[in-house]
C-alpha positions as CSV (number, residue, x, y, z in Angstrom):
1,M,-100.1,301.1,110.0
2,K,-98.7,303.9,107.8
3,L,-95.5,302.0,107.3
4,L,-96.8,298.6,107.1
5,R,-98.8,298.9,103.8
6,P,-95.7,300.2,101.7
7,F,-93.4,297.6,103.2
8,L,-95.8,294.8,102.5
9,L,-96.2,296.4,99.0
10,L,-92.3,296.4,98.7
11,V,-92.0,292.9,99.8
12,S,-94.8,291.7,97.4
13,I,-93.0,293.5,94.4
14,I,-89.6,291.9,95.2
15,L,-91.1,288.5,95.3
16,F,-93.1,288.9,92.0
17,G,-89.8,290.2,90.6
18,W,-88.1,286.9,91.9
19,L,-90.8,284.7,90.6
20,F,-90.4,286.1,87.3
21,I,-86.9,286.1,87.1
22,S,-86.6,282.5,88.2
23,N,-89.2,281.4,85.7
24,I,-87.3,283.2,82.6
25,N,-84.6,280.5,83.0
26,L,-87.2,277.8,82.2
27,I,-87.9,279.2,78.6
28,N,-86.4,277.4,75.9
29,V,-84.7,280.0,73.7
30,A,-81.8,277.8,72.4
31,T,-83.9,275.2,70.6
32,T,-81.4,274.6,67.9
33,L,-78.8,274.1,70.4
34,N,-81.0,271.6,72.4
35,E,-81.7,269.7,69.1
36,A,-78.0,269.4,68.3
37,E,-77.3,268.2,71.8
38,I,-80.0,265.5,71.4
39,S,-78.6,264.5,67.9
40,S,-75.2,264.2,69.4
41,E,-76.6,261.9,72.2
42,I,-78.3,259.5,69.8
43,E,-75.2,259.3,67.9
44,K,-73.4,258.2,71.0
45,V,-76.2,255.5,71.6
46,N,-75.8,254.2,68.0
47,E,-72.0,253.9,68.3
48,F,-72.4,251.6,71.3
49,T,-71.4,247.8,70.3
50,E,-71.3,246.4,73.7
51,I,-74.7,246.1,75.4
52,S,-73.1,246.5,78.9
53,R,-71.7,249.8,77.9
54,L,-75.1,251.0,76.6
55,K,-76.8,249.9,79.8
56,E,-74.3,252.0,81.8
57,F,-74.8,255.1,79.6
58,A,-78.6,254.5,80.1
59,I,-78.3,254.3,83.8
60,E,-76.1,257.5,83.9
61,K,-78.9,259.2,81.9
62,I,-81.5,257.9,84.1
63,N,-79.8,259.0,87.2
64,Y,-79.2,262.4,85.7
65,M,-82.8,262.8,84.9
66,E,-83.8,261.8,88.3
67,T,-81.5,264.5,89.6
68,I,-83.0,267.1,87.6
69,R,-86.6,266.2,88.4
70,N,-85.7,266.4,92.1
71,R,-84.3,270.0,91.4
72,F,-87.5,270.9,89.6
73,A,-89.6,269.4,92.4
74,E,-87.6,271.6,95.1
75,N,-87.8,274.6,92.9
76,A,-91.7,274.2,92.4
77,M,-92.2,273.9,96.2
78,I,-90.2,277.1,96.7
79,R,-92.3,278.9,94.0
80,V,-95.6,277.4,95.8
81,A,-94.4,278.9,98.9
82,V,-93.7,282.3,97.3
83,I,-97.1,282.4,95.6
84,S,-98.7,281.6,99.2
85,V,-97.0,284.4,100.7
86,L,-97.7,286.6,97.8
87,I,-101.4,286.0,98.2
88,I,-101.3,286.6,101.9
89,L,-99.5,289.8,101.4
90,Q,-102.1,290.8,98.8
91,I,-105.0,289.9,101.1
92,L,-103.1,291.9,103.8
93,L,-102.7,294.8,101.5
94,Y,-106.2,294.8,100.5
95,A,-107.6,294.5,104.1
96,T,-105.3,297.3,105.3
97,A,-106.6,299.6,102.4
98,G,-110.1,299.2,103.9
99,N,-109.0,299.8,107.3
100,M,-106.9,302.8,106.5
101,F,-109.9,304.7,104.9
102,S,-112.2,303.7,107.7
103,T,-109.9,305.0,110.3
104,K,-109.1,308.3,108.5
105,T,-112.9,309.1,108.3
106,S,-113.5,308.0,111.9
107,S,-110.6,309.9,113.3
108,S,-111.4,313.0,111.3
109,S,-115.0,312.9,112.3
110,S,-114.1,312.5,115.9
111,H,-111.7,315.4,115.7
112,K,-114.6,317.6,114.2
113,S,-116.8,317.1,117.2
């Protein structure tokens, strides 16, 4: 039991760190770059003269958005699993803390008699 608690704490810290780092990538720090990219895409759309080319372009963008959405969904499932594991680890850490103190007092009192 003495090694279980530090191990659970270490795993918990590593998982919290992974969650923190994986979510940092989702912060939009390059807002001006994204706005320039959007303007560029709008210019491409405005340059189309044939409706068939515009349709192809739109379908490509929709497929790309679907791919991105699927990746976000997969990442969200991983994060939910990690958060669930973290909740279980925190409950175990809390439960073992109470048990450790009660076993210390009961074992020390049994040695005194």
